[in-house]
C-alpha positions as CSV (number, residue, x, y, z in Angstrom):
1,M,-33.9,17.3,2.6
2,G,-33.7,13.9,2.3
3,G,-31.1,13.5,-0.3
4,F,-29.1,10.4,-1.2
5,F,-25.9,11.2,0.8
6,P,-26.0,11.2,4.7
7,S,-25.4,14.3,6.2
8,F,-24.9,15.7,10.1
9,P,-28.3,16.2,11.6
10,F,-27.2,19.4,12.8
11,Y,-26.4,23.0,11.2
12,I,-22.8,24.2,11.9
13,P,-23.2,28.2,12.2
14,H,-20.3,30.3,10.5
15,S,-18.8,27.3,8.9
16,E,-16.6,28.1,6.1
17,G,-15.8,24.3,5.0
18,I,-12.7,22.9,3.9
19,A,-9.8,25.5,2.9
20,H,-8.9,25.1,-0.8
21,W,-5.3,23.9,0.0
22,F,-6.7,21.1,1.8
23,D,-7.6,18.9,-1.1
24,I,-4.4,19.4,-2.8
25,F,-2.4,18.7,0.3
26,W,-4.5,15.4,0.7
27,W,-4.3,14.0,-2.5
28,S,-0.5,14.8,-2.6
29,F,-0.3,13.1,0.8
30,Q,-2.3,9.8,-0.4
31,L,0.1,9.6,-3.5
32,I,3.4,9.7,-1.4
33,V,2.0,7.3,1.5
34,M,0.4,4.8,-1.1
35,G,3.2,5.2,-3.3
36,G,5.8,4.5,-0.6
37,L,3.5,1.4,0.5
38,L,3.5,-0.1,-2.8
39,L,7.2,0.1,-3.4
40,A,7.8,-1.3,0.4
41,L,5.2,-4.2,-0.5
42,R,6.7,-4.8,-4.0
43,K,10.4,-5.0,-1.9
44,L,9.0,-7.4,0.4
45,A,7.4,-9.7,-2.5
46,I,10.7,-9.7,-4.5
47,G,12.8,-10.6,-1.2
48,A,10.4,-13.5,-0.7
49,D,10.5,-14.7,-4.5
50,R,14.1,-14.9,-4.4
51,E,14.2,-16.8,-1.2
52,R,11.6,-19.1,-2.5
53,N,13.5,-19.6,-5.8
54,N,16.8,-20.1,-4.2
55,G,15.6,-22.6,-1.6
56,S,14.0,-24.8,-4.6
57,A,17.4,-24.4,-6.5
58,Q,19.3,-25.5,-3.8
59,Q,16.9,-28.8,-3.3
60,S,16.7,-29.5,-6.9
61,S,20.9,-29.5,-7.5
62,P,22.7,-32.6,-6.5
63,Q,24.7,-32.7,-3.5
64,S,28.4,-33.3,-3.5
65,G,29.9,-36.0,-1.9
66,G,27.0,-38.4,-2.5
67,P,27.4,-42.2,-4.5
68,A,27.9,-41.9,-7.9
């Protein structure tokens, strides 16, 4: 009984295991949550890039009113 994967050291009587619908629900939930997280992080990264590019563009442009 000493297999590769660990297991509970006790027997659960009359256990039916996981319902068949749970796997589909779990992977659908993971796709939705991880997809939303990926889109949120993408939006934050694009916003940070825009702020950085706008800041560097303002620093490199010549300021008006200075000596010519």
